C-alpha positions as CSV (number, residue, x, y, z in Angstrom):
1,M,114.4,115.9,76.9
2,S,111.2,114.9,78.8
3,I,111.1,114.1,82.5
4,F,110.7,110.5,81.6
5,D,114.0,110.6,79.7
6,V,115.7,112.2,82.7
7,F,114.2,109.6,85.0
8,D,115.4,106.7,83.0
9,R,118.9,108.1,82.4
10,I,119.5,108.5,86.1
11,S,117.8,105.2,87.1
12,Q,119.1,102.7,84.6
13,D,122.4,101.0,85.2
14,T,125.3,102.0,83.0
15,G,125.2,100.5,79.6
16,K,121.5,99.8,79.5
17,T,119.1,101.3,77.0
18,T,117.6,104.5,78.3
19,G,114.7,106.8,77.3
20,T,110.9,106.6,77.2
21,P,109.7,103.1,76.1
22,E,107.5,102.9,73.0
23,Y,106.2,99.4,73.8
24,I,105.5,97.5,77.0
25,I,106.2,93.7,76.6
26,A,104.7,92.0,79.6
27,G,105.3,88.4,80.4
28,L,102.8,86.9,82.8
29,G,103.6,84.5,85.7
30,N,104.1,84.1,89.4
31,F,107.2,85.2,91.4
32,G,108.9,82.9,93.7
33,M,111.4,80.0,93.3
34,Q,108.6,77.5,93.8
35,F,107.0,78.7,90.5
36,D,110.2,78.5,88.4
37,N,109.8,76.3,85.3
38,T,106.0,75.9,85.9
39,R,103.5,76.0,83.0
40,H,101.9,79.3,84.3
41,N,105.3,81.0,84.1
42,A,105.7,80.6,80.3
43,G,105.3,84.3,79.8
44,F,108.1,85.1,82.3
45,D,110.3,82.6,80.5
46,V,109.8,84.3,77.1
47,V,110.7,87.8,78.3
48,D,113.6,86.5,80.3
49,A,114.9,84.8,77.2
50,L,114.4,88.0,75.2
51,A,116.3,90.1,77.8
52,E,119.1,87.6,77.7
53,Q,119.4,88.0,73.9
54,Y,119.9,91.7,74.5
55,G,122.5,91.2,77.2
56,T,120.4,92.3,80.2
57,E,118.3,90.9,83.1
58,I,114.8,91.9,84.2
59,N,115.7,93.0,87.7
60,R,114.7,96.6,88.3
61,M,111.9,97.0,90.7
62,Q,109.1,99.4,89.6
63,F,105.4,99.4,88.6
64,K,104.7,96.4,91.0
65,G,107.0,94.3,88.9
66,K,110.5,93.8,87.6
67,T,111.6,95.6,84.5
68,A,114.3,96.2,82.0
69,V,114.5,98.5,78.9
70,V,115.9,97.1,75.7
71,D,116.2,98.4,72.2
72,I,114.5,96.1,69.8
73,E,114.8,96.9,66.1
74,G,115.2,100.6,66.9
75,F,112.3,100.7,69.4
76,K,112.7,101.1,73.1
77,C,110.7,98.4,74.9
78,L,109.9,98.0,78.6
79,L,110.1,94.3,79.5
80,L,107.8,93.8,82.5
81,K,107.3,90.9,84.8
82,P,104.5,91.7,87.3
83,T,105.2,90.6,90.8
84,T,101.5,90.9,91.8
85,Y,100.9,87.2,91.1
86,M,99.0,86.2,88.0
87,N,95.5,87.2,89.0
88,K,96.5,90.9,89.5
89,S,98.9,91.2,86.5
90,G,96.9,94.1,85.2
91,E,97.7,96.3,88.2
92,S,101.4,96.3,87.3
93,I,100.8,96.8,83.5
94,V,98.3,99.7,84.0
95,E,100.7,101.4,86.4
96,A,103.5,101.2,83.7
97,M,101.1,102.4,81.0
98,E,100.0,105.4,83.0
99,F,103.5,106.4,83.9
100,Y,104.7,106.4,80.3
101,K,101.4,107.7,78.9
102,L,100.9,104.6,76.7
103,D,97.7,102.8,75.9
104,V,97.0,99.2,74.9
105,D,98.1,100.0,71.3
106,S,101.6,99.9,72.7
107,L,101.1,96.7,74.8
108,I,102.1,93.1,74.0
109,V,101.3,90.4,76.5
110,V,102.9,86.9,76.6
111,C,101.2,84.2,78.6
112,D,100.6,80.5,78.9
113,D,97.7,78.7,77.2
114,I,96.5,75.2,78.2
115,S,94.3,74.9,75.1
116,L,97.4,74.8,72.9
117,D,99.7,71.8,72.5
118,C,103.0,72.2,74.4
119,G,105.5,73.9,72.1
120,K,102.9,75.7,69.9
121,I,102.4,79.5,70.0
122,R,99.5,81.6,68.9
123,I,99.6,85.3,68.1
124,R,96.4,87.3,68.4
125,R,95.6,91.0,67.9
126,K,92.6,90.9,70.3
127,G,90.3,88.5,72.1
128,S,88.6,87.4,75.3
129,H,90.5,86.2,78.3
130,G,89.5,82.6,77.5
131,G,89.5,81.8,81.2
132,H,93.1,83.0,81.8
133,N,93.0,85.1,85.0
134,G,96.0,87.2,84.0
135,L,94.4,88.3,80.8
136,R,91.1,88.7,82.6
137,N,92.6,91.2,85.0
138,I,94.3,93.2,82.2
139,I,91.0,93.4,80.2
140,D,89.1,94.4,83.4
141,L,91.5,97.2,84.3
142,T,92.1,98.6,80.8
143,G,88.5,98.2,79.6
144,R,89.9,96.8,76.3
145,D,90.7,93.5,74.8
146,D,92.3,94.7,71.6
147,F,95.9,94.3,72.7
148,L,98.5,92.1,71.0
149,R,99.3,88.9,72.7
150,I,101.3,85.7,72.3
151,K,100.0,82.6,73.9
152,V,102.5,79.9,74.6
153,G,101.1,76.4,74.6
154,V,101.7,74.4,77.7
155,G,99.4,71.5,76.9
156,K,96.0,70.3,78.1
157,K,95.3,68.7,81.4
158,P,95.9,64.9,81.4
159,H,92.2,64.3,81.9
160,P,89.1,66.5,82.5
161,D,89.0,65.9,86.2
162,Y,92.6,66.9,86.8
163,D,92.9,70.0,89.0
164,L,93.5,73.0,86.8
165,A,95.6,74.9,89.4
166,K,97.7,71.8,90.0
167,W,98.3,71.5,86.3
168,V,99.3,75.1,85.5
169,L,101.4,75.4,88.7
170,G,103.1,72.1,87.9
171,K,106.6,71.9,86.3
172,F,107.1,70.9,82.7
173,R,107.7,67.2,82.2
174,P,111.2,66.3,80.9
175,A,109.7,65.2,77.6
176,D,108.2,68.7,77.1
177,M,111.4,70.7,77.8
178,E,112.7,70.8,74.2
179,K,109.2,71.7,72.9
180,I,108.9,74.7,75.3
181,K,112.4,75.8,74.5
182,T,111.4,76.0,70.8
183,A,108.2,77.8,71.7
184,T,110.2,80.3,73.7
185,E,112.6,80.9,70.9
186,N,109.8,81.4,68.4
187,A,107.9,83.8,70.7
188,C,111.1,85.9,71.0
189,E,111.4,86.1,67.2
190,A,107.7,86.9,66.9
191,L,108.0,89.8,69.3
192,K,110.7,91.4,67.2
193,L,108.4,91.3,64.2
194,M,105.5,92.6,66.2
195,V,107.5,95.6,67.4
196,L,108.1,96.4,63.8
197,D,104.4,96.3,63.1
198,E,104.8,93.1,61.2
199,T,102.3,91.1,63.3
200,D,100.7,89.5,60.2
201,E,104.2,88.2,59.2
202,A,104.7,86.9,62.8
203,M,101.3,85.1,62.5
204,N,102.2,83.6,59.2
205,R,105.5,82.3,60.5
206,Y,104.6,81.0,63.9
207,N,100.9,80.4,64.3
């Protein structure tokens, strides 16, 4: 048994999955009640929903974030919500990667995307940050952009002059709630396929 197995066994609450994670699934967002149900927290919402499916909550403080370990299709996965605020998401992710000696091949990131219609998701194996500051920070700190990601569509700004920060930090409109619920459910199902190295199938089903 490695030191990481021992660490997790003594640190996790009784009944939770223990052992060294093989994947890090990081949902991006901003911590604080004022950010709940905002567009920029779509990544948080997905990993919270995934944790709920496996009967746990993401509430353990470590790696500059909140975490939980779940067993997805036989693979131990660290669910991570950085508490660094969006622009420094990479700090939390890199700390977790270094601790468990994982690289970006074992990383899946879930974040919001204003270029996608609300309720749509897009799965990618690599790519630029596309102006998303959370992705930008991860790419800057890892030096790589070839990590799996799920982008959750939150819709475009109402008009070009609308303040971007106000839009992404705004809450979903009632008319969009059912759409974002569907997107969250689809993203959770896609994550299960991606952990099984069936990313192409996830793309075919949900892109």
